[in-house]
N, C-alpha and C positions, 0 to 999 in steps of 0.2 A: 888861335882862331883856326877853325877847320875850314876846308874848302866850301862846305855848305853855308858856313857863316860869312864868308868873305863876300865883300860888295861885288856887283857885278862889273865885268870888265867893259869899258867904253867901246862902242861899235868902231870908232876910229882905230883903236889899237887892234881889233879883231881883223878889220879890213886889211891891214898891213901883213897879217900873219896867215900864209896860206894854209898851214896845218889847223889853224883855228877856225877856218871857214870851209874850205873845200872837203877836207877828210870827214870831219863830223857829218856834214850834209849827205856825202856819200854813204857812209855807214848807217845813217837813218834810213836812206832809201833801200839799202841791201837788207836791213832788219825788217823794214815793212814788207819787203817781198817774201820773207821767210824762207828763202832757200839757203842752203849751205853756201859759204863763200871761201875764197881762197885769199889769204893774207900774207903779204911778203913784209916781214920784219925788218928791222934794222939789222944790217950784217948779211942780208941776203937769205935768211931763214924763211922757208915756205911753209905755211900751215894751211892744210886743206880740210875740207869738211866741218869749217867752224860755223857755229850759230852765234849771231850777235843778239844778246839778251837785252842790253841797254847801252845807251851812248850818253856820256856826260860831257862837261866842258873840257875835261883833261884826260879823261880815260874811257875805256869801253869795257863791258862785262861779256866775256866770250865763253862758250862751252863747245866741247868736242865730244859727240856721242854721249855716254853715260857718266862722264867725269864731272867732278865739281867745277863750278864757274871759276873763271881767272879773271882777274882785274888787270887790264893791260893799258899802260899809259899811251895816249895817242902819239906821243913823240917817238914811241918805238915802232909805229906802224908806217911803213913806206907806201904801200899800196893795198887796195882792197878791191876785189872783183868777184863777180857772181862765179860759183864753182862749176866745174866742167858739165855737171848734169843740168844746172840752170841755163847755162850757155847753149848747150845742145838743144834743149826744150824751146828756148827763145828763137833759135835759128829755124827749127822746123815750123813753129808757129808763124814766124815772120815770113816764111817762104811760100806759104799757101799750099804745101804739100800734104796738109793733113785734111 
């Protein structure tokens, strides 16, 4: 049985797992913003300039530049945040200096 054919996980189980609730929501928001993101993976590896193409229940599809997409399990992602360019733009727009 593939992941696509598997029955949905009950919400009670998802609520107890912070990776299953918080990280996918954050990745969806970053994907919708369309800006490059910085991902810190398990082991402290930092990936910058990453674009999030899709987010699924247990993995995300990530691309960097013109390289082919990579399927990364959510369990390997520690944190995800807006990249430096997006953070700088947000600080300028939020400060009223424009």
